Every structure is written in C-alpha cells, then in structure tokens.
N, C-alpha and C positions, 0 to 999 in steps of 0.2 A: 462416793468412790473411795476405795481403800488404796492407799499408796504403800508400796514396799520400799523402805529405805535401807534394807540390808545390802543392796547393791552398792550404795555409796560407801558403807562401812567396809565392804569387801574390797572395793577399789582402793580405798585409803590404805588398807593393810597390804595389798599387792604393791602399791607404790612405795610404801615405807620399807617393806621387806626386799623389794628389788634394789633400792638404794643401798641397804645394808649388805645385800648379797654382792653387789658390785664392789663395795668397799672391802669386803672380806677377800674376794678373789683378786682385787687390784686391777679391775678392768674398767674401761669407759663404756658409755652406752653406744658409741659408734664402732666399737670393736666387733668384728664378725664372730660367728660361733666357733670357728676353729681356734681363734685366739683365746676365747673363754675356755674351751676344752683343754688347750695346751697349758694354760695357767692352772686349771683345776688339777691336771695330772701332776704337775710339778709340786703343787701344795699337798696333794694326796700322798705322793711318795715321801715327802718330807715329814708329814705329821701322821702317817699311818701308825696305829697303835702297836703294830709289830716292830716298828723301828723306834718310835718315841713313846715310851710307856705312859708319860704324863699328859698326853695330848688327845685322849679319846673324845672329849667334848668338842675340842677344836676340830677334830677330824669329822665329827658329825655335822658341825656347822658348815664346814667346807662342802660336804655332800649336799646339805640342804640348800646352800647358796647356788651350787651348780644346778640342782633340780629346778630352783625358782627361775633361773635365767634361761634354761634350755627347754624345759618341758612346758608346753602350752596348757596341758590339762592337769597340772600339778595341783594337789589339794592344799591350797593356801590356808584354809581354815584350821587345819591341824598342824601346820608348820610352826616351829618356834626355834629360836636360836638359844643355845645353852650357855654360851660365853658372853653374850651381849644382852644387856638389860634394855628395857623399854626407854629409859632415859637416854641411854647411849644412841638408840635408834632415832630418838627425837633430835639429838644433837647432830647426827649424820644428816638428817633431813634439813636442818637449818643450814649446815655447811653446803649442802647441795644447792639450796636456794641462793645462797650468797655466791657460789661459784658460777651459777647460771644467770646471776643478776636478775632474778625474778622471784616474786613472792609466792607464786603458787605453781604447782606442777602442770595444771591445765593450760595456762598461758604459754608455758615453755613449749609444750607439744603442739599447741595451736600455731605458734610462731614458727616452729620447725617445719611443719608440713603444709600449712595453708597460707 
C-alpha cells in the first residue's frame, strides 16, 4: 500500500501560517470573523500603498493573512509572507505553544473540542 504524506506537510503549513496570520492581524483564535474583518480593514487603511509608500510588502502580507483566516478554500501551497521569514514563523509557533501550555497543536485542539 502506498501512503501519501503530503497531507501532513500541508496541515503543518496551514497551522504555521494560521499562527503567523493571527499574529499579523493581532487577533486571537476565539475572535469571530467580524473582529478579524474589522482588524483587517483598520490595518489595510493604515498600510495601503496609496497612503504609505514604503509598506507594499506589509500590505500584501496583511491581505494574505486575512485570506488565510477567512477563506476555507484558500490555496495555501502558493501562499507566502514577504516580510516574515521561516525562522520568524518558527519562533511564533514556539511562542504559541508556550502561551497555550502545550507542546503540540493537535493536543491543544483535542483538549479544546473533545
């Protein structure tokens, strides 16, 4: 039998990018979608390239973060952040684990829902 382990890699990327997206927008995982949208609109107005000429990459990251958190069918494989490196995403993931007092993402969600 042939196993496909690409799902595990995709899930890890979704998890990592979701943590980074929440950090960029400054929202928590318990916040409803209207709070995420409100925070997105405030940041988009502040960092729009027409208003702030030096923030084009940050504006794109804000849009990517919003898409990751709100669109269920968002193409995560081609998503990337322009102002955040992979090392910074790793650090955000470690901080997330410390804040939640759990070593892995799966046990956090398992404890939350089951």
